[in-house]
C-alpha positions as CSV (number, residue, x, y, z in Angstrom):
1,M,199.9,173.0,99.6
2,T,198.1,176.0,98.1
3,D,195.2,175.5,100.6
4,E,197.7,175.7,103.4
5,F,199.0,179.0,102.2
6,E,195.5,180.4,101.9
7,T,194.9,180.0,105.6
8,M,198.1,181.9,106.5
9,T,198.3,185.6,107.1
10,V,200.4,188.0,105.0
11,P,203.2,188.4,107.6
12,E,203.5,184.6,107.9
13,L,203.7,184.3,104.1
14,K,206.3,187.0,103.9
15,E,208.4,185.2,106.6
16,L,208.4,182.1,104.5
17,L,209.4,184.0,101.5
18,R,212.2,185.6,103.4
19,E,213.5,182.3,104.6
20,K,213.6,181.1,101.0
21,G,215.3,184.2,99.8
22,L,212.4,185.3,97.6
23,K,210.7,188.7,97.0
24,V,208.3,189.7,99.8
25,G,206.4,192.5,98.0
26,G,203.0,192.3,96.5
27,K,199.4,191.2,97.3
28,K,198.5,188.0,99.1
29,S,197.6,186.2,95.9
30,E,201.1,187.1,94.5
31,L,202.8,185.8,97.6
32,I,200.9,182.5,97.5
33,A,201.7,182.0,93.8
34,R,205.4,182.7,94.5
35,L,205.4,180.2,97.3
36,S,203.6,177.6,95.2
37,E,206.2,177.9,92.4
38,S,209.1,177.6,94.8
39,S,207.5,174.5,96.5
40,S,206.9,172.9,93.0
41,V,210.6,173.5,92.1
42,Q,211.8,171.9,95.3
43,E,209.6,168.8,94.7
44,D,211.0,168.5,91.2
45,S,214.6,168.6,92.5
46,A,213.7,166.0,95.1
47,D,212.7,163.5,92.3
48,I,216.3,163.5,91.0
49,P,218.0,160.2,91.8
50,E,220.8,160.3,94.3
51,S,223.3,158.8,91.7
52,E,223.1,161.9,89.6
53,V,223.8,164.3,92.5
54,V,227.4,165.5,92.5
55,H,229.2,165.4,95.9
56,D,232.2,167.6,96.5
57,D,233.8,166.5,99.7
58,Q,236.8,168.8,99.3
59,S,234.7,172.0,99.3
60,I,234.4,172.1,103.1
61,S,237.1,174.2,104.6
62,Q,238.0,175.4,108.0
63,D,236.1,178.7,107.5
64,D,232.9,176.8,106.7
65,S,233.2,174.8,109.9
66,E,233.6,178.0,111.8
67,S,230.6,179.5,110.1
68,T,228.5,176.5,111.0
69,D,229.5,176.9,114.7
70,D,228.3,180.6,114.5
71,D,225.1,179.5,112.9
72,D,224.5,177.0,115.7
73,F,225.1,179.8,118.2
74,E,222.7,182.1,116.5
75,D,220.0,179.4,116.4
76,D,220.3,178.9,120.1
77,F,220.1,182.6,120.7
78,F,217.0,183.0,118.5
79,D,215.3,180.0,120.2
80,E,215.6,181.9,123.5
81,E,213.9,185.0,122.0
82,D,210.2,184.1,121.6
83,D,209.0,187.4,120.3
84,W,211.9,188.1,117.9
85,D,209.9,187.2,114.8
86,D,207.1,189.6,115.8
87,L,209.6,192.5,116.1
88,H,211.0,192.0,112.6
89,T,207.8,191.7,110.5
90,A,208.3,193.2,107.1
91,R,206.2,196.3,106.4
92,Q,204.1,196.8,103.3
93,K,205.8,199.2,100.9
94,P,203.8,201.5,98.6
95,V,203.9,201.2,94.8
96,L,205.1,204.7,93.6
97,D,206.1,206.1,90.3
98,E,209.4,208.0,89.7
99,E,207.7,211.4,89.9
100,T,206.2,210.7,93.3
101,I,209.5,209.3,94.7
102,A,211.3,212.4,93.5
103,A,208.6,214.7,95.0
104,L,208.8,212.9,98.4
105,S,212.6,213.3,98.3
106,F,212.3,217.0,97.5
107,R,209.7,217.4,100.3
108,A,212.1,215.8,102.8
109,K,214.8,218.3,101.8
110,Q,212.4,221.2,102.3
111,K,211.6,219.9,105.8
112,K,215.3,219.9,106.7
113,K,215.6,223.5,105.7
114,Q,212.5,224.6,107.5
115,P,213.3,226.4,110.8
116,A,211.8,225.5,114.2
117,F,208.8,227.9,114.8
118,R,208.8,229.1,118.4
119,R,206.1,230.9,120.2
120,Q,206.7,234.5,121.2
121,E,208.8,234.7,124.4
122,W,209.1,230.9,124.6
123,Y,212.4,231.3,126.4
124,R,210.8,233.3,129.3
125,Y,208.0,230.9,130.4
126,K,208.2,227.2,130.6
127,R,204.5,226.7,129.6
128,L,205.2,228.7,126.4
129,A,208.2,226.6,125.5
130,R,206.0,223.4,125.6
131,S,203.1,224.8,123.6
132,S,202.9,225.0,119.8
133,W,203.5,228.0,117.7
134,R,200.9,230.8,117.6
135,K,200.8,233.9,115.5
136,P,202.3,236.8,117.5
137,S,200.0,239.7,118.4
138,G,200.5,243.1,119.8
139,L,201.1,246.5,118.3
140,Q,204.8,246.6,119.3
141,S,205.6,242.9,119.0
142,K,209.1,242.6,117.6
143,V,208.4,239.1,116.2
144,R,205.3,240.4,114.4
145,L,207.3,243.3,113.0
146,N,209.9,240.8,111.8
147,R,212.8,242.5,113.5
148,K,216.3,241.1,113.4
149,Y,217.4,238.2,115.7
150,R,213.8,237.3,116.4
151,P,212.3,233.8,115.8
152,P,210.9,233.3,112.3
153,M,207.1,233.3,111.7
154,A,205.2,230.6,109.8
155,R,204.5,232.0,106.4
156,I,203.1,230.7,103.1
157,G,206.6,230.5,101.6
158,Y,207.4,227.5,103.9
159,R,204.6,225.4,102.4
160,K,205.8,222.1,100.8
161,I,205.4,220.8,97.3
162,S,201.8,220.3,96.3
163,S,202.0,217.1,94.3
164,V,202.6,214.9,97.5
165,R,200.8,217.1,100.0
166,G,199.0,215.0,102.6
167,L,200.9,211.8,101.9
168,H,202.7,209.9,104.6
169,P,206.5,210.1,104.5
170,S,206.6,206.5,103.2
171,G,204.3,207.6,100.3
172,F,201.1,206.0,101.5
173,E,197.7,207.8,101.5
174,E,196.5,207.7,105.1
175,V,192.9,206.4,105.7
176,M,191.4,206.8,109.1
177,V,189.4,203.7,110.3
178,H,187.4,203.0,113.4
179,K,186.2,199.4,112.6
180,S,187.2,196.4,110.5
181,S,184.5,197.0,107.9
182,D,186.2,200.3,107.0
183,L,189.1,198.3,105.5
184,E,186.9,197.0,102.6
185,G,187.8,198.4,99.2
186,L,191.2,199.9,100.2
187,D,194.2,199.5,97.9
188,P,197.2,198.0,99.8
189,E,199.6,199.4,97.2
190,T,198.7,203.0,97.6
191,Q,196.7,203.4,100.9
192,A,197.7,202.7,104.5
193,V,195.5,202.5,107.6
194,R,195.6,204.7,110.7
195,I,193.4,203.6,113.6
196,G,191.4,206.2,115.6
197,A,192.8,207.0,119.0
198,R,189.5,206.2,120.8
199,V,189.2,202.7,119.3
200,G,189.4,200.0,122.0
201,N,191.6,196.9,122.1
202,R,188.9,194.5,121.0
203,K,188.1,196.4,117.8
204,R,191.8,197.2,117.3
205,L,192.7,193.5,117.3
206,D,190.0,192.8,114.8
207,I,191.4,195.6,112.6
208,H,194.9,194.2,113.0
209,D,193.8,190.7,111.9
210,R,191.7,192.0,109.0
211,A,194.4,194.3,107.7
212,N,197.0,191.5,107.8
213,S,194.8,189.3,105.8
214,L,194.2,192.1,103.2
215,G,197.9,193.0,103.1
216,L,197.2,196.6,104.4
217,R,199.8,198.4,106.4
218,I,198.8,200.0,109.8
219,L,200.8,203.1,110.5
220,N,200.0,203.2,114.2
221,Q,199.9,199.5,115.0
222,R,200.7,198.7,118.6
223,R,201.4,195.4,120.4
224,I,198.4,194.2,122.4
225,D,198.6,191.2,124.8
226,R,195.7,188.9,124.1
227,K,194.4,188.2,127.6
228,G,191.1,186.8,128.7
229,D,188.4,187.1,126.1
230,L,190.7,188.9,123.7
């Protein structure tokens, strides 16, 4: 049974753990050990003779029968949805200490208080409203002079807490990769993968498969239909 678990990917192992009501976090070796323990417990329970099993026929009520009907309906609905499991794959979570969790929460509060920085005279021209903020220039610029009722300027005081600077909102450290060999040596508990924008579908699929086998989370993973030689 252990050899069968070794050939499975991390999302498949997590799906089995979710069906058995077990914890889905950890590395691939931990997931395999958890599944092996649960399977051994089930085999031990199967060895118990039927005479020792206690049957309670009076425990089945009308509510239970209604719930079974609902379960049958849900099973029929899920059978019709082929890609339902792919849409609900559990994501890898980072392993963070209490200080980092508190710092990330504080940074989220800082972002909520930060105003929206608008470019000078963004309300007058549509092209300026769509562009990003730029430092205002001009000798008589009211925004540069910080006059009242003018849009705020980006200043150093709006900078976020330094202890979690550069981290993803989930807490992962982002690592840019362009090929599957770049995944070697990465820590799935603290680092996450972001695939380059110019990477093609062929290399992207290789990165997806390799990252799933290593238990790494891809921050910009996309759904790619495997057609032809893909």
